C-alpha positions in Angstrom: 0.0 0.0 0.0 1.4 3.3 -1.1 1.1 6.4 1.1 2.7 8.6 -1.6 2.5 8.3 -5.4 4.2 10.8 -7.7 3.4 11.3 -11.4 6.5 11.5 -13.7 4.9 13.8 -16.1 6.7 12.0 -18.9 3.9 11.8 -21.5 2.7 14.2 -24.2 1.7 17.5 -22.7 2.9 16.5 -19.2 0.6 13.5 -18.9 1.7 10.8 -16.4 2.6 7.8 -18.4 4.5 6.4 -15.4 4.6 7.0 -11.7 6.9 6.5 -8.8 6.3 5.2 -5.3 9.0 6.0 -2.7 10.8 2.7 -1.7 9.6 1.0 -4.9 10.3 1.6 -8.5 10.8 5.1 -10.1 9.1 4.0 -13.3 5.8 2.2 -12.7 3.8 2.2 -16.0 0.5 3.9 -15.8 -1.5 0.8 -16.9 0.1 -1.3 -14.2 -0.6 1.3 -11.4 -4.1 1.7 -12.6 -4.7 -2.0 -12.3 -3.2 -2.1 -8.8 -5.5 0.8 -7.7 -8.5 -0.9 -9.2 -7.5 -4.1 -7.3 -7.6 -2.1 -4.1 -3.9 -2.2 -3.4 -3.6 1.6 -2.8 -6.8 2.6 -0.9 -5.9 6.3 -0.6 -5.9 6.6 -4.4 -8.5 6.2 -7.1 -8.7 6.0 -10.9 -10.2 8.6 -13.1 -10.8 8.6 -16.9 -9.8 11.5 -19.1 -10.3 11.5 -22.9 -10.7 7.7 -22.7 -7.4 7.1 -20.7 -7.3 5.9 -17.0 -5.0 7.8 -14.6 -4.3 7.5 -10.9 -5.0 10.3 -8.5 -5.1 10.8 -4.7 -8.4 10.7 -3.0 -9.5 14.2 -1.9 -8.6 15.2 1.6 -7.7 18.9 1.1 -4.0 18.3 1.8 -2.0 19.7 -1.1 1.1 17.6 -0.2 -0.9 14.4 -1.1 -1.5 15.4 -4.6 0.0 13.1 -7.2 1.8 15.9 -9.1 3.0 17.9 -6.0 
């Protein structure tokens, strides 16, 4: 279970095509992490769809430090 997930902003226009989790890999493919979140392995995160693509984001809690891209 990850407490912090950071987007690598490595896709076109700054999209997150991969993510990093401290203590794990620095290059986790988006599709793999989306699958893990959907399986419930990271309960503080959810999946949202934008323009037909799934992305990972932190569940809202009003703490800026928990945002994926911060």
